N, C-alpha and C positions, 0 to 999 in steps of 0.2 A: 384508698383504692390504688392498686398497682397501675403504673403508667403503661398505656398500651404501646407495644413494640410494633413498629411498622415493618412488614416483610417486603423486601425488594427482590423481585424475580429477575434473574440475570440469564439471558439467552446465550447459548454457546454451541458451536459444533461439537461433535462427540470425540473428535480425534484427541490424542494425548496432548499434542502441542496446543490445540485450542483450549483445552481445559487448564493447562498450565498458565496460559495467558489470561484466561478468565479469573483464575484463582489469584493471580498477581494483582489484577485490577481490584478485585474484591478486598485483598489485603490492604491496598492503599485507601480504599473507602472505609474500611473498618477502623483504621487509624484516625480518620477524620470524624467518623460517626460510630463510636463504639457501642452505642445503645441500639443501633439499627441491625436487623437480621437480614442476611442475604442468602438467597437460595438459587442454585444453578439449575436451569432448565435446559438440558442438552438435546440436540436433535441432529439428524443427518440432513444434508442439503443435496440439491441436484448434482453439484460437482463431486460430492462424496459418493453418490449412488452410481453414477455412470462412469465407469473406469476403463471401458474397452474402446474409448474414442479419445483422440486429442481434444483438449479443451475448446479450441476454436471451431472444431467440427461438430460439437454437440448442437450448436445452433440456438442456444438460449443465452439470455443476458442474466447478470447477477447470479451466476451459478452457485456461489458459496454464500450468498446473502439472502436470497429471496424468501426461502422458507422461514428464516428467522424473522425477516421483516413482516411477513404475514402474521406471525405470532405477536410481534410488537404492536402492529396496528389493531389486532383483535383484542389487545389487552391481556394476552396470556403471559407476556413478559413485560418488564418495565424498561429494560435497557439491554443492549447487546454488545458484546466485546468482539471486535474484528481485528484481523491483520489489515491495516489500512490499505495495503496494495490490492486487496480483494474488493474494496468498495468502489462502485462506479462513481464517476465524477458528477453524474446527474443522479441525485438521491431519489429514492422512492417518495412519492407525494405523501406528505404528512410526517416525514421523518427528518432528522437532522443529526449531525455529529456534535454531540455535546461536550466531548473532551478528546483531545489528542495528547497522549502521554509522551514524555521525553523519549526521543528516538534512540533506538539501539543502532549498532553498526549497520548501515544500509547495504553494504557490499555483498556481492555473490561469493560463493565458496565452491571450490572443486573438491569432491570426495572421490578417492580412487580405490580400486581393489587393492588388497594387501600387497600383491607383487609389484604394484606400481606406486605405492604410497610415497616414495621419495621423488616422484616425477612432478611436472607441472604441465600446463597446456602447451608450452613451447617445446618441451622435451619428450612428450609422449611418443611412442612408436607410430609410424605411419599407419593410417587407417584405424587407429584406436577408436572405439565406439563410445560416444558421450551421450548420456541420456538427459533430456530436459523436456518439460511440457510448455516452455515459454518461447513464443515467436521472437521475442526480443533477444533472448540468449542465443537462439538458433541462428538468427541473422548475423549476429556479431561473431559467433564461432565460425560460420561459413566464410565470412569476410576476412577474418584475421588468422584463422587456422584451417585453410582449405585442405590440409593433409589429414584432418580428422573427419570421422563420420559422426553424424548426429541422428539420434533416434528418439522418438517420443517416449516418455516414461510418466505414468500417472500414479496417483495414490498419495496418501499422507506421507510424512517423513519416514515413519517406521516401514511402510510398505515399499517405498522407493529404495531405502537402504537394504531391505531384504532382497529386492530384485538385483541390486548391485552385487550382493554377496553370494547370490545363487548362480552357479555355473551351469550352463545348458548341458543336458545329458541325453541319454537315449530313452528316457522314460516318457518323453513327449511334452516336457514343460516348454512353454512358449517364450521363455526369457531369451532375448536375442544375445545375451552375453555382454553386458555393459562393462567397459573398462573404467568408466567414471561417470559421475552424475554431478550436475551443478544445482546448488540449492542456495536459498537465502541464508547468509551467515547468521543473522539474528535468530532464526528458528533453531539452528543447530546449537547455538549458545544457550537458548532458553531450555532446550532439552538436556543440556549438559554433555553434549557430544562434540565439544571443540577438538578433541583428540583425533576425530575422524577426518578433520580438515587437512588436505594436502597443500592447498593453495588458497589464500585469500586473494580474490581477483580485484586488483586496483581499478578504479573507474577509468583510468587511462587505457585499460584493456577492455573493460566491459562496463558501460554505463548501467546503473541499476534501474529498477522499476519505480514509477511514480508512487510515493508513499511507502516504499519498502523500508522495513526496520521499525516502523511506528505502529503503535496500537491505537485504535479508535474506539470510542464508546458511542453507540448510536441510541437515540431515544426518540420519543414522539415530539414533534414540533409543538410548542406551546405548553408542554408539560413543565411548568415553572419549578415545581418541587424537585424534579429529577435534574433539570438543567442547573439549578442552583447547587444541587448536591455534587454535580460533576465538575463545575467550574474550577475548583482548586486543582484538579488534575491537569488542566491545560498547561502545556509547556510553551512559553513564548517563542523560543528559538525554533522549536519543531513546527509550531503552527504556521509561522511565516514561511518556512521552507515548503511545507505541504501545500499551502495556498498557492505559492508560485508554481509548484510542480503540477498540481491539479488544474490550475488555470491554463498552463501550457498544453496539457493533454486535452482539456475541454475545447480549447480553440482549434486544435487539430481534428477534433471529432472522433478521437480514438477511445476505445474501451481499455479495460485493465489488461487485456491480452494482446493489444496491438503491438506491432514492432516499433515501439517508441521507448527510448531510454533517457535518463536524466541524472544530474547531480546538482545539489544546491548547497550554498554555504552562507552563513551569517558571520561577518567579520566585525566584532564589537570595537576593535581598535580604530577601525576606519568608519564604523557605523554604516556598513553597506550590506546588501544582500545580492548574491550572484547566483545565476542558474545557467547550466549547460544542458542542451537537449539535442537529440538526434532522432532521425527517422530512417528506417532501412527498408529495402525490398526484402521479400521473404528469403531470397537466396543470398542476401548480403551484397549483391553486385552493385547496388545503388545505395548511396548514403548521403544525407544532408545533415550537417551538424553546425551548431553555432553556440555562442554564449553571450550573456548580457549581465551587466552589473548596475546597481542603482543605489543612491544614497537613501537611507532611512530618515524620516523626519527628525528634527531636533526635539529632544524630550521637552524642552521648555515650550516649544511651539505647540506640542501636543497638549500640554497642561493648560496653556492659554486658550487653546481652541475649545477645550472642555469647559473651562471656567466661565467663558462668555455665555454659556447656556444655563449656568447655575442660577437658581433663585437666591433670595436673601438668606434663606435658612440652609443653603449649601446643597440642597437636593435638586437633581435635574428636573425641570418642569416637563409637562407632558409632551411639549413640542421638541424637546431635546432629541437630536438625531441619534444619540447614543442609547436612547431607551427604546428605539424602534427595533422590531425583530428583523434583523438582516442576516443573511447567510453569505458566506464567502466560499464558493464552490462546495456547498453543502455543509459548511462548518459554522456553527454558532460561535461568535467570537468571545463571548463572556466579557471579561474586563480588558481584553487586549484592544488597543487603540485602532479605530477604523482607519486612521491616517496611515499607520504602519501596514495594515492589511491591504489597503488600497494600492500601496506601492508594490507589494508582493503580487497582488492580483494583476496589476498592469504589467509587471515585469514578465510574468509567464505568458501573458497574451502577446506582448510585443515580440518575445522570442519565437513563439509559434508563427506570428505574422511574417517574421524574417524568413523562416523556412518555407512558409506557404508561397511567398514571393519567388522562391527558387524552385518550386514544383513539388513540395511535400505532399500536397493533397493527391497529386497524380500517383505518387508512390503508394500512398495509403489506400487509395481507391483500387489500384491494381491488386494489392494484397487482399482487400475485402472481397473483390470479385473472385479471386482464386479460392478463398475460403468458402464462399457461398456455393461455388461450383462443386467443391468437395463435399459439402453438406448434402446437396441434391443428389449426388452420385452415391 
C-alpha cells in the first residue's frame, strides 16, 4: 500500500510579494520534508481591500492578518506566511509564531522617479513629494527633512510603484504626483527590483519598523505536528532580535503602525545583544530615543541549566520548564534557550521603560487621539 502523503495548506495574501515570500518558505520546507505536499490558499485581507484611506484611519486592528487567522483557526489552512512587521505583538488567541526565518536587510529604501534617480533625501529639490503609508517614516521625514512634503500612498508594491511612475494629467487621475516613495528594502529585493532603489536609508537617518525584513510562519498553538515541522526554520540571531523589538513595542502599547522605530544587533564576538528605539510625535517635532545593550548567557551556563532537569535517560521530565508551552511576545521558542530569550525580552522592556520615564506614553497617546479623531471624522 502506498504511503499516504499529508497535504499542508499554507495561507497567504494574494499580492505578488506575499506569494513570493510564501513560495520561498515552502521551498525551505520541501527541502526538509520532500514527501510532504504543500498547497497555497491565497486570500485578500482588510488592508488589501480598503485602499482609499491611510492605514491608521481605517480603524481596524490586524489589517493584513485577521482574515488569514480566521482561516487558520477554522482549520481551513495549517499555517500562514507573514511579513513579520505586519503581525501585532499580541497574537490572536489560539495562534503562535512557529518560525522566524533568517532576517533580510531590515532597512528602508527610497525609490525615486526617473528624473530624480540620482538624488537622495538630502539632495532632493525643495518641496519634493514623498509617499509613504507609515507613521514611523512620516514622523522621521518631517523631523529630519522638513523641506520635503509627505503624502500617504497605499497599495501593494506593484501598485505603489505604478503610482510613483504615473504623472498627473488632465484626464482626472487623482495621483498627487509623487517624486519618490519609501519602501522596505527587503520587499524590493525579494521582488528583484533592487535597481529601482536610489538610496538605502541607514538607521542613523531612519530607524526601521519592529520585525522589518523578517518572515514569520504562524500556526495554531498546540499543533505539535506543525510546530515540530517549523522548528528547523527558526533563526537564532533573528529570533533574539525580534523578541527584543516586539518586547519594546509591547511595553509601549503600540501597534505595528505606531510612530515607533528600532534597530537591534547581536554581537557574537562580545556575546551581546543591543537595541535602539525611538518614539515620535506624528509631526516629528517631539522625539525620545535611547539604546541598551546586555550580555547573553554563557553557553556552558545554559547547558548546565538544562542538564539539571534531565532524567537518567537524558530526556527532560514532565516538570522540566523547557517542555512547558511558553511564548515570547507571540513566538514559540522551539529549541532556543529560554535564558537567551529572557535576556532579549527584558532588554526590550527596559528600553521601553526608559522612554516611558521620559514621557513616551504621552507622545503615543497624543498620536492615538489624533488618529481616533480622524477616524470619527
